[in-house]
C-alpha positions, 0 to 999 in steps of 0.5 A: 333156394327156399322150399316154402311155397311161393305165394300166389299172385296172378295165377288165378283161374275162375271156378264158376262151379262156385257161388257166395251166398251172403247172410247178413243182419242182426240174427245171422249168425244165431239163424245159422246155428239153428240151421246149419250142422256145424257149430256155428257160435264156436266159430271164431270171427275172421275164420271158417269151417266146413258145414252143411245144411240136411234135411229132417231126416239127416241128409245131406242138401248142400255142402259149403264153407262158411266164412263168419267175418263177424256175427252179423256177417256171413258167407257161404261158399257153395261148390255145386248147390244151386245159391238161389234155391238154397236162399229160397228154402232158408227164407222159409225158416227165418220167422222173425229173425233178423237175417237177410239173403243175398247171392253175390253175383259180383264175387267170382270165385277162382282158385290156384294151386299156390299158397296163400299170401297171409291166409293159414288154415281156418283163418281168413285173409281179406275184408268183406267190405272190400269184396275180396277174400282168401282162404287156405285151401291146401291139404296134405296133395298141396298148396291151393288158395281160393279167392272170392272177388274180383282179380286177374284170371287166366287159364282154361276154366273147365279144365282147371275146374275139373283138377280142382274138384280132383283135389277136392275128391282125393282129400274127402270133400265130396262135390255133390251135384244135384243128383245127390243132394239130400240122398246122403247123412254126413257119416255117409260122406266121412265128413267127420275127416273134415270136422264138418259137422257136431253132434254136441251143439243144440238142435238143427235139422236132421240133428237128431238122426246124425246124433243117433247115428254117431253115439250108437255107432250105427255108421256101416258106410262111408267113403271111398276113393276110386280111380278108374281108366276112364270118366266116372259118373256121379250116380253110377253104380259100384259094384263087386261082380253081380253084386251093387255095393254102393254108388258114386257120389262125386266125380272128376274125370277118372276119379270119383269119391263112392259110398261103401260099405266099411266092413268089406272083403280087402282086395274086392274087384270093384267095377262100375260099368264093367270097368275096373276100379282101383282104391286109391287112400284118402288124403288128409289136411283139407279139415279145418 
C-alpha cells in the first residue's frame, strides 16, 4: 500500500465563512501591487500567495490568499473579512485605474482534509473561466485541499469549519474576526512565517511602519499558540498572574493564537479568565 496521501474527491465540506472578491481589468495586478502588503508583481501567473490590506498605520484590516491567474484577473480569498465592505473600501482608491471588483457569490468555497489532485504548493489548479479552482492548503499537520467553485459537499458545516480554522491556527495563520481587524501589525501577527508581506517592494498603505519595524528590529510581540480546557474567544486577555501580557486574536474551540511579548519568562503560568493555558509549538508548511 502506498503512503502517498490520496487525492481529494467528493470528501469536501462547505466553508461558509470564506468568500471570493474578484479583481479584473487592465490594471488589476498594478492596483493590487499598490494596495496590498505582499509583492503581487513578483508573483507568477497561475500561483497564489498570502497577502493582506493594511491601515495607513500598518495594521492588518484583512488577511487573504491572493490568486493571480494573469495580470488582469485576481481573486482574493477572504477567510473572515467582510468581502462587500472590503470591496467598497478598495473602490475609494481606484481613481483612474482600470479595475473592477465583484464579490463572487456564485463561487462557494469548500475544503477537504486530503491531498489535491494536481495543485502543489503555490501553484493553482483550475481555470477561473470554468469557475472551478483547487489550492494546496496543506502544512506539516497534514494534507488539505481548498476548492473554489460548485461541486458536491457533505458533512457538518460548523464542525468542519471549526476543524479547518483550528488547522489554520496551529500553522500560524491568524483567523481575524471583525473585532480584531485593524488592531495588529504584520509582525505582531508573525506573518513573516507565511511570507505574507514584503519590505522590499514599493509603497503601499502602512508600508513605512512595516519597513521601519523590520529594519530597526522593533518587533517586540508575536503570535503564540495556546490551548485550553474550554473554548476561547478572540479579544480575551491573556494574563500571567495579575499582569496582562496580551490578548487572543483568533480562536477555534480550545485552540487560539494570541499576541504576546517575544521576550518573556519561560514556563510562566498563562491563563484566560482564570483558566490555565498550555503553550504549543506552531507548525510550519503553510507558507507559500
